[in-house]
DSSP file (Angstrom, degrees, kcal/mol; ACC not computed):
  #  RESIDUE AA STRUCTURE BP1 BP2  ACC     N-H-->O    O-->H-N    N-H-->O    O-->H-N    TCO  KAPPA ALPHA  PHI   PSI    X-CA   Y-CA   Z-CA
    1    1 A M              0   0    0      0, 0.0     2,-0.2     0, 0.0     0, 0.0   0.000 360.0 360.0 360.0 161.8  136.2   60.7  148.2
    2    2 A N    >>  -     0   0    0      1,-0.1     4,-1.5     4,-0.0     3,-0.7  -0.523 360.0-128.3 -82.7 145.4  134.9   58.8  151.1
    3    3 A L  H 3> S+     0   0    0      1,-0.2     4,-2.5     2,-0.2    -1,-0.1   0.818 108.6  60.0 -62.8 -31.7  133.4   60.7  154.0
    4    4 A R  H 34 S+     0   0    0      1,-0.2    -1,-0.2     2,-0.2     5,-0.1   0.814 104.7  49.7 -68.6 -27.7  135.6   58.9  156.5
    5    5 A V  H <4 S+     0   0    0     -3,-0.7    -1,-0.2     1,-0.1    -2,-0.2   0.885 113.5  45.6 -74.1 -38.9  138.7   60.3  154.7
    6    6 A L  H  < S+     0   0    0     -4,-1.5    11,-1.7     1,-0.2     2,-0.5   0.932 117.0  39.3 -74.9 -47.1  137.4   63.8  154.7
    7    7 A C  E  <  -A   16   0A   0     -4,-2.5     2,-0.6     9,-0.2     9,-0.2  -0.897  66.0-159.5-113.9 132.7  136.2   64.0  158.3
    8    8 A R  E     -A   15   0A   0      7,-2.3     7,-1.6    -2,-0.5     2,-0.5  -0.916  13.8-147.3-107.9 125.3  138.0   62.5  161.4
    9    9 A L  E     +A   14   0A   0     -2,-0.6     5,-0.2     5,-0.2    -2,-0.0  -0.781  21.1 171.0 -93.4 133.1  135.9   61.9  164.4
   10   10 A S        -     0   0    0      3,-1.5    -2,-0.0    -2,-0.5     0, 0.0  -0.891  46.2-108.3-129.5 165.5  137.4   62.2  167.8
   11   11 A P  S    S+     0   0    0      0, 0.0     3,-0.1     0, 0.0    -2,-0.0   0.761 116.2  36.7 -67.4 -20.9  135.5   62.2  171.1
   12   12 A F  S    S+     0   0    0      1,-0.2     2,-0.3     0, 0.0    -3,-0.0   0.782 122.4   8.0-103.9 -30.6  136.1   65.9  171.6
   13   13 A N        -     0   0    0      2,-0.0    -3,-1.5    -5,-0.0     2,-0.5  -0.960  56.5-128.0-149.2 165.2  135.9   67.6  168.2
   14   14 A L  E     -A    9   0A   0     -2,-0.3     2,-0.5    -5,-0.2    -5,-0.2  -0.975  27.4-172.2-115.7 117.0  135.0   67.1  164.7
   15   15 A T  E     -A    8   0A   0     -7,-1.6    -7,-2.3    -2,-0.5     2,-0.4  -0.948   1.3-171.9-117.5 132.5  137.7   68.2  162.2
   16   16 A C  E     -A    7   0A   0     -2,-0.5     2,-0.4    -9,-0.2    -9,-0.2  -0.959  14.9-139.5-120.2 139.0  137.1   68.3  158.4
   17   17 A K        -     0   0    0    -11,-1.7     2,-0.6    -2,-0.4    -2,-0.0  -0.789  11.8-142.9 -96.1 140.0  139.7   68.9  155.7
   18   18 A R        -     0   0    0     -2,-0.4     2,-0.8     2,-0.0    -2,-0.0  -0.915   8.5-155.2-106.7 117.9  138.8   71.1  152.8
   19   19 A Y        -     0   0    0     -2,-0.6     2,-0.3     0, 0.0    -2,-0.0  -0.825  10.9-157.1 -98.9 107.9  140.3   70.0  149.5
   20   20 A L        +     0   0    0     -2,-0.8     2,-0.2     4,-0.1    -2,-0.0  -0.647  21.4 161.2 -84.4 137.7  140.6   72.9  147.0
   21   21 A N     >  -     0   0    0     -2,-0.3     4,-1.7     0, 0.0     3,-0.4  -0.746  56.5 -75.1-139.2-169.7  140.8   72.2  143.4
   22   22 A N  H  > S+     0   0    0     -2,-0.2     4,-1.4     1,-0.2     5,-0.1   0.782 124.2  60.2 -65.0 -25.5  140.2   74.1  140.1
   23   23 A N  H  > S+     0   0    0      1,-0.2     4,-0.9     2,-0.2    -1,-0.2   0.905 106.7  45.9 -71.5 -38.3  136.5   74.1  140.5
   24   24 A V  H  > S+     0   0    0     -3,-0.4     4,-2.3     1,-0.2     3,-0.4   0.880 110.8  53.7 -68.3 -37.7  136.6   76.0  143.7
   25   25 A A  H  < S+     0   0    0     -4,-1.7    -1,-0.2     1,-0.2    -2,-0.2   0.797 104.0  55.1 -70.5 -27.2  139.1   78.5  142.3
   26   26 A S  H  < S+     0   0    0     -4,-1.4    -1,-0.2     1,-0.2    -2,-0.2   0.763 113.0  42.3 -77.7 -22.5  136.9   79.3  139.3
   27   27 A V  H  < S+     0   0    0     -4,-0.9    -2,-0.2    -3,-0.4    -1,-0.2   0.866 126.1  22.1 -87.0 -40.0  134.0   80.2  141.7
   28   28 A T  S  < S-     0   0    0     -4,-2.3     3,-0.1     1,-0.3     0, 0.0  -0.291 104.7 -56.5-113.0-163.7  136.0   82.1  144.2
   29   29 A K        -     0   0    0      1,-0.1     2,-0.5    -2,-0.1    -1,-0.3  -0.218  65.8 -86.3 -71.9 167.6  139.3   84.0  144.3
   30   30 A I        -     0   0    0      1,-0.1     2,-1.2    -4,-0.1    -1,-0.1  -0.658  36.3-147.2 -78.0 126.4  142.6   82.2  143.4
   31   31 A H        +     0   0    0     -2,-0.5     2,-0.4    -3,-0.1    -1,-0.1  -0.493  56.1 113.4 -96.5  62.4  143.9   80.5  146.6
   32   32 A R        -     0   0    0     -2,-1.2     3,-0.2     1,-0.1    -2,-0.1  -0.986  58.6-149.3-133.3 145.3  147.6   80.9  146.0
   33   33 A E  S    S+     0   0    0     -2,-0.4     2,-0.4     1,-0.3    -1,-0.1   0.905  94.1  25.8 -72.7 -45.4  150.2   82.9  147.8
   34   34 A V  S    S+     0   0    0      0, 0.0     2,-0.3     0, 0.0    -1,-0.3  -0.983  73.9 155.8-123.7 128.1  152.3   83.3  144.6
   35   35 A Y        -     0   0    0     -2,-0.4     3,-0.1    -3,-0.2    -3,-0.0  -0.961  49.2 -81.0-144.4 161.5  150.8   83.3  141.1
   36   36 A T        -     0   0    0     -2,-0.3     2,-0.2     1,-0.1     0, 0.0  -0.281  61.0 -88.4 -66.6 151.4  151.8   84.6  137.7
   37   37 A R        -     0   0    0     19,-0.1     2,-0.4     1,-0.0    -1,-0.1  -0.400  46.8-176.4 -69.4 126.4  150.9   88.3  137.2
   38   38 A M        -     0   0    0     -2,-0.2    18,-0.2    -3,-0.1    -3,-0.0  -0.974  14.2-143.7-122.7 139.4  147.5   88.8  135.7
   39   39 A Y  E     -B   55   0B   0     16,-3.4    16,-2.9    -2,-0.4     2,-0.3  -0.841  22.3-111.6-107.6 137.2  146.2   92.3  134.8
   40   40 A P  E     +B   54   0B   0      0, 0.0     2,-0.3     0, 0.0    14,-0.2  -0.500  46.4 175.6 -65.6 130.1  142.6   93.4  135.2
   41   41 A T  E     -B   53   0B   0     12,-2.9    12,-3.2    -2,-0.3     2,-0.5  -0.976  28.4-133.5-138.6 145.2  141.0   93.9  131.7
   42   42 A T  E     -Bc  52  61B   0     18,-1.8    20,-2.7    -2,-0.3     2,-0.6  -0.902  17.0-158.2-102.5 129.8  137.6   94.7  130.4
   43   43 A V  E     -Bc  51  62B   0      8,-3.3     8,-2.4    -2,-0.5     2,-0.6  -0.929   3.4-155.9-106.5 122.9  136.2   92.6  127.5
   44   44 A V  E     -Bc  50  63B   0     18,-3.2    20,-2.8    -2,-0.6     6,-0.2  -0.878  14.4-146.5-100.0 120.3  133.5   94.2  125.4
   45   45 A L    >   -     0   0    0      4,-3.2     3,-1.7    -2,-0.6    21,-0.1  -0.293  28.4-100.8 -80.7 171.7  131.4   91.5  123.7
   46   46 A A  T 3  S+     0   0    0      1,-0.3    -1,-0.1    19,-0.3    20,-0.1   0.773 120.5  56.5 -63.1 -29.5  129.8   92.0  120.3
   47   47 A D  T 3  S-     0   0    0      2,-0.1    -1,-0.3     1,-0.0     3,-0.1   0.470 122.3-102.1 -85.2  -0.1  126.4   92.8  121.7
   48   48 A G  S <  S+     0   0    0     -3,-1.7    -2,-0.1     1,-0.4     2,-0.1   0.238  80.9 127.2 103.8 -14.2  127.9   95.8  123.7
   49   49 A S        -     0   0    0     -5,-0.1    -4,-3.2     1,-0.0    -1,-0.4  -0.382  47.0-142.7 -75.2 158.0  128.0   94.2  127.2
   50   50 A S  E     -B   44   0B   0     -6,-0.2     2,-0.4    -3,-0.1    -6,-0.2  -0.914  12.9-167.1-127.7 151.1  131.3   94.1  129.1
   51   51 A V  E     -B   43   0B   0     -8,-2.4    -8,-3.3    -2,-0.3     2,-0.5  -0.995  18.6-134.3-135.5 137.6  133.0   91.6  131.4
   52   52 A N  E     +B   42   0B   0     -2,-0.4     2,-0.3   -10,-0.2   -10,-0.2  -0.834  37.6 160.7 -93.4 127.7  135.9   92.2  133.8
   53   53 A I  E     -B   41   0B   0    -12,-3.2   -12,-2.9    -2,-0.5     2,-0.5  -0.813  42.5-106.4-135.5 174.7  138.6   89.5  133.5
   54   54 A R  E     -B   40   0B   0     -2,-0.3     2,-0.3   -14,-0.2    -2,-0.0  -0.952  39.0-171.7-107.4 127.1  142.3   88.9  134.4
   55   55 A Y  E     -B   39   0B   0    -16,-2.9   -16,-3.4    -2,-0.5     4,-0.1  -0.906  30.2-129.1-123.8 148.1  144.5   88.8  131.3
   56   56 A H  S    S+     0   0    0     -2,-0.3    -1,-0.1   -18,-0.2   -19,-0.1   0.635  92.6  58.9 -72.1 -13.4  148.1   87.9  131.0
   57   57 A E  S    S-     0   0    0    -18,-0.1     2,-1.6     2,-0.0   -18,-0.2  -0.885  96.0-107.1-112.2 145.6  149.1   91.1  129.1
   58   58 A P        +     0   0    0      0, 0.0     2,-0.4     0, 0.0    -2,-0.1  -0.544  61.5 146.6 -75.0  90.5  148.6   94.6  130.4
   59   59 A R        -     0   0    0     -2,-1.6    -4,-0.1     1,-0.1     3,-0.1  -0.939  42.3-152.5-123.4 146.1  145.6   95.8  128.3
   60   60 A K  S    S+     0   0    0     -2,-0.4   -18,-1.8     1,-0.3     2,-0.3   0.902  78.5   7.1 -82.6 -42.8  142.9   98.1  129.3
   61   61 A I  E     -c   42   0B   0    -20,-0.2     2,-0.4   -18,-0.0    -1,-0.3  -0.998  54.5-161.6-147.4 143.6  140.1   96.9  127.0
   62   62 A I  E     -c   43   0B   0    -20,-2.7   -18,-3.2    -2,-0.3     2,-0.6  -0.997  11.4-158.0-124.2 125.4  139.6   94.0  124.5
   63   63 A K  E     -c   44   0B   0     -2,-0.4   -18,-0.2   -20,-0.2   -20,-0.1  -0.919  12.0-143.0-108.8 121.9  136.8   94.3  121.9
   64   64 A L        -     0   0    0    -20,-2.8    -2,-0.0    -2,-0.6   -21,-0.0  -0.527  28.6-100.3 -81.2 149.1  135.6   91.0  120.5
   65   65 A P        -     0   0    0      0, 0.0     2,-0.3     0, 0.0   -19,-0.3  -0.239  33.8-109.9 -70.6 158.2  134.6   90.9  116.8
   66   66 A L        -     0   0    0    -21,-0.1     2,-0.7   -20,-0.1     3,-0.1  -0.669  24.9-122.6 -87.6 139.8  131.0   91.1  115.5
   67   67 A D    >   -     0   0    0     -2,-0.3     3,-1.0     1,-0.2     4,-0.2  -0.750  20.5-163.7 -85.3 115.2  129.4   88.1  114.0
   68   68 A L  G >  S+     0   0    0     -2,-0.7     3,-1.1     1,-0.2    -1,-0.2   0.716  81.1  70.3 -74.0 -21.4  128.4   89.2  110.5
   69   69 A S  G 3  S+     0   0    0      1,-0.2    -1,-0.2    -3,-0.1    -2,-0.0   0.673  95.2  55.1 -72.4 -14.0  126.0   86.2  110.0
   70   70 A Q  G <  S+     0   0    0     -3,-1.0    -1,-0.2     2,-0.1    -2,-0.2   0.493  92.8  92.1 -94.8  -5.7  123.6   87.6  112.6
   71   71 A L  S <  S-     0   0    0     -3,-1.1    -3,-0.0    -4,-0.2     0, 0.0  -0.461  82.6-104.9 -88.6 159.4  123.3   91.0  110.8
   72   72 A S     >  -     0   0    0     -2,-0.1     4,-2.8     1,-0.1     5,-0.2  -0.375  39.5-105.4 -71.7 160.4  120.7   92.0  108.3
   73   73 A P  H  > S+     0   0    0      0, 0.0     4,-2.0     0, 0.0     5,-0.1   0.864 120.4  50.7 -60.0 -35.3  121.9   92.3  104.6
   74   74 A E  H  > S+     0   0    0      2,-0.2     4,-2.0     1,-0.2     5,-0.1   0.919 112.5  44.4 -69.2 -44.3  122.0   96.0  104.7
   75   75 A E  H  > S+     0   0    0      1,-0.2     4,-2.6     2,-0.2     5,-0.2   0.906 111.8  54.2 -65.6 -40.5  124.0   96.2  107.9
   76   76 A R  H  X S+     0   0    0     -4,-2.8     4,-2.3     1,-0.2    -2,-0.2   0.905 108.1  49.3 -59.3 -43.1  126.3   93.5  106.7
   77   77 A K  H  X S+     0   0    0     -4,-2.0     4,-2.4    -5,-0.2    -1,-0.2   0.916 110.5  50.6 -64.5 -43.5  127.1   95.5  103.5
   78   78 A L  H  X S+     0   0    0     -4,-2.0     4,-1.8     2,-0.2    -2,-0.2   0.921 111.8  47.5 -59.2 -46.2  127.7   98.6  105.5
   79   79 A R  H  X S+     0   0    0     -4,-2.6     4,-1.2     1,-0.2    -2,-0.2   0.902 113.1  48.1 -63.9 -40.7  130.2   96.8  107.9
   80   80 A I  H  X S+     0   0    0     -4,-2.3     4,-1.1     1,-0.2     3,-0.2   0.887 109.5  53.1 -67.8 -38.8  132.0   95.2  105.0
   81   81 A D  H  < S+     0   0    0     -4,-2.4     3,-0.3     1,-0.2    -1,-0.2   0.848 106.0  53.8 -64.9 -34.4  132.3   98.5  103.1
   82   82 A K  H  < S+     0   0    0     -4,-1.8    -1,-0.2     1,-0.2    -2,-0.2   0.816 105.0  55.0 -68.2 -29.3  133.8  100.1  106.2
   83   83 A R  H  < S+     0   0    0     -4,-1.2    -1,-0.2    -3,-0.2    -2,-0.2   0.761  89.4  92.5 -72.1 -27.2  136.5   97.3  106.3
   84   84 A K  S  < S-     0   0    0     -4,-1.1     2,-0.1    -3,-0.3    -3,-0.0  -0.376  90.4 -99.7 -71.9 146.4  137.6   97.9  102.8
   85   85 A P        -     0   0    0      0, 0.0     2,-0.2     0, 0.0    -1,-0.1  -0.390  39.1-115.4 -67.1 141.1  140.5  100.3  102.3
   86   86 A K        -     0   0    0     -4,-0.1     2,-0.3    -2,-0.1    -4,-0.0  -0.497  28.8-114.0 -76.3 143.9  139.4  103.8  101.2
   87   87 A K        -     0   0    0     -2,-0.2     2,-0.4     1,-0.1    -1,-0.1  -0.561  28.5-123.0 -74.9 137.9  140.5  104.9   97.7
   88   88 A K        -     0   0    0     -2,-0.3     2,-0.6     1,-0.0    -1,-0.1  -0.685  19.0-131.4 -83.8 133.9  142.9  107.8   97.7
   89   89 A V        -     0   0    0     -2,-0.4     2,-0.6     2,-0.0    -1,-0.0  -0.724  16.0-150.1 -86.5 124.6  141.8  110.8   95.7
   90   90 A K        -     0   0    0     -2,-0.6     2,-0.6     2,-0.0    -1,-0.0  -0.854   8.2-159.8 -99.5 124.0  144.5  112.0   93.4
   91   91 A I        -     0   0    0     -2,-0.6     2,-0.5     2,-0.0    -2,-0.0  -0.906   8.7-174.4-104.6 118.6  144.3  115.8   92.8
   92   92 A T        -     0   0    0     -2,-0.6     2,-0.6     2,-0.0    -2,-0.0  -0.964   7.2-159.9-117.9 124.5  146.0  116.9   89.7
   93   93 A E        -     0   0    0     -2,-0.5     2,-0.9     2,-0.0    -2,-0.0  -0.901   3.3-162.3-107.2 119.1  146.3  120.6   89.0
   94   94 A D        -     0   0    0     -2,-0.6     2,-0.8     2,-0.0    -2,-0.0  -0.861  11.7-165.3 -98.6 103.8  146.9  121.7   85.5
   95   95 A V        -     0   0    0     -2,-0.9     2,-0.7     2,-0.0    -2,-0.0  -0.801   6.4-153.1 -95.4 113.5  148.1  125.3   85.9
   96   96 A E        -     0   0    0     -2,-0.8     2,-1.2     2,-0.0    -2,-0.0  -0.770   6.0-154.7 -86.0 116.3  148.0  127.1   82.6
   97   97 A D        +     0   0    0     -2,-0.7    -2,-0.0     1,-0.1    -1,-0.0  -0.728  35.6 147.7 -97.7  94.1  150.6  129.9   82.6
   98   98 A N        +     0   0    0     -2,-1.2     2,-0.4     2,-0.0    -1,-0.1  -0.058  23.1 142.5-111.8  32.8  149.4  132.4   80.2
   99   99 A F        -     0   0    0      2,-0.0     2,-0.5     4,-0.0    -2,-0.0  -0.580  30.8-166.7 -76.7 127.7  150.9  135.4   82.0
  100  100 A N    >   -     0   0    0     -2,-0.4     3,-1.0     1,-0.1     4,-0.3  -0.959  11.2-166.6-119.5 114.9  152.3  138.1   79.8
  101  101 A A  G >  S+     0   0    0     -2,-0.5     3,-1.0     1,-0.2     4,-0.3   0.719  83.9  70.5 -70.8 -24.2  154.5  140.7   81.5
  102  102 A K  G >  S+     0   0    0      1,-0.2     3,-0.8     2,-0.2     4,-0.3   0.751  87.4  65.4 -69.5 -23.2  154.4  142.9   78.5
  103  103 A K  G <  S+     0   0    0     -3,-1.0     3,-0.4     1,-0.2    -1,-0.2   0.784 104.3  45.5 -66.0 -26.6  150.7  143.7   79.2
  104  104 A Y  G X  S+     0   0    0     -3,-1.0     3,-1.3    -4,-0.3     4,-0.5   0.371  81.6  95.8-101.4   4.6  151.6  145.4   82.4
  105  105 A L  G X  S+     0   0    0     -3,-0.8     3,-0.9    -4,-0.3    -1,-0.2   0.788  76.1  64.9 -64.3 -27.6  154.5  147.5   81.2
  106  106 A K  G 3  S+     0   0    0     -3,-0.4    -1,-0.3    -4,-0.3    -2,-0.1   0.714  98.9  54.7 -70.6 -19.1  152.2  150.5   80.7
  107  107 A Y  G <  S+     0   0    0     -3,-1.3     2,-0.4     2,-0.1    -1,-0.2   0.580  86.6  93.7 -87.6 -12.0  151.6  150.6   84.5
  108  108 A I  S <  S-     0   0    0     -3,-0.9     2,-0.3    -4,-0.5    -3,-0.0  -0.695  73.0-135.4 -87.1 131.9  155.2  150.8   85.5
  109  109 A K              0   0    0     -2,-0.4    -2,-0.1     1,-0.1    -3,-0.0  -0.620 360.0 360.0 -84.2 143.6  156.5  154.4   86.0
  110  110 A K              0   0    0     -2,-0.3    -1,-0.1     0, 0.0    -2,-0.0   0.436 360.0 360.0 -96.8 360.0  159.9  155.2   84.4
């Protein structure tokens, strides 16, 4: 915009208008009286650092996924193995019932 449009000169004072746009709002706070509800949320990046943001859903923390292409082959294999579903161990008990009650008749008093 032209400087003459922004600033009006008068003999007594100099008045300037400030035009706010999306660039100003991204650097400072949101300059609105009413805006949609945004919730403070912590975003944890893949390297472990965290950033506080405003998110449209009420969440406490968001963890971003890890880029597997940056890992060593051993670490990549461990991560992929952790993602796979674990196999369920089936326990089968074969109970052999060879109990003979006649063996213990001699201990019973009549």
